[in-house]
C-alpha positions in Angstrom: 0.0 0.0 0.0 1.4 3.4 -1.0 -0.8 5.7 1.0 -2.7 5.6 4.2 -5.1 8.4 5.1 -8.5 9.5 6.4 -10.8 12.1 5.1 -14.1 13.6 6.2 -15.8 16.1 3.9 -19.5 15.5 4.3 -21.6 17.0 7.1 -18.7 18.9 8.7 -19.6 22.2 10.3 -17.1 23.9 12.7 -18.2 26.0 15.6 -14.9 27.7 16.5 -11.3 26.5 16.9 -12.2 23.7 19.4 -14.2 22.0 16.6 -11.2 22.2 14.2 -8.8 20.8 16.9 -11.3 18.0 17.7 -11.6 17.0 14.0 -7.8 17.1 13.4 -7.1 15.0 16.5 -9.7 12.5 15.5 -8.4 12.1 12.0 -4.8 11.8 13.2 -5.8 9.0 15.6 -7.6 7.2 12.8 -4.5 7.4 10.5 -2.3 6.3 13.4 -4.5 3.2 14.0 -4.4 2.3 10.3 -0.6 2.7 10.1 -0.1 0.6 13.2 -2.3 -2.1 11.8 0.0 -2.5 8.8 3.3 -1.7 10.7 4.4 1.4 8.7 5.7 4.8 9.5 4.9 8.0 7.6 7.3 10.0 5.5 4.9 12.8 4.4 1.8 14.5 5.7 -0.8 16.1 3.5 -3.6 18.4 4.8 -6.5 19.0 2.5 -9.0 21.8 3.2 -12.2 23.0 1.5 -12.8 26.7 1.9 -16.3 28.0 1.0 -16.2 30.4 -1.9 -17.4 33.9 -1.2 -21.1 34.4 -2.1 -21.5 30.7 -2.8 -25.1 29.5 -2.8 -26.2 26.9 -0.2 -25.0 23.4 -1.1 -27.5 21.4 -3.2 -26.9 18.3 -1.0 -28.0 18.4 2.6 -24.8 18.9 4.7 -22.7 18.9 1.6 -19.8 21.2 1.0 -21.1 23.1 -2.0 -18.9 25.4 -4.0 -15.4 25.5 -2.4 -11.8 26.3 -3.0 -9.7 23.1 -2.6 -6.5 23.8 -0.7 -3.8 21.1 -0.2 -0.4 21.4 1.5 2.1 18.6 1.9 5.3 18.3 4.1 8.0 15.7 4.5 8.4 14.6 8.1 11.7 13.5 9.6 11.5 10.0 11.2 
């Protein structure tokens, strides 16, 4: 397996910084669990974000993300 990750992009609504922290920690724990299950260590971390476009209409799908900017940043990690 080349990549191991976890994503959640449906039904996510943050109510301040604590919600963001809670989501990041939850996703990190899930990735850690998956990596431990197959006995691998990571070499790179990628963070993907969706930022609502200004003046975007409500999403057509209930709790969907609608019209967004997709932002992705990657970084090598020293092991």
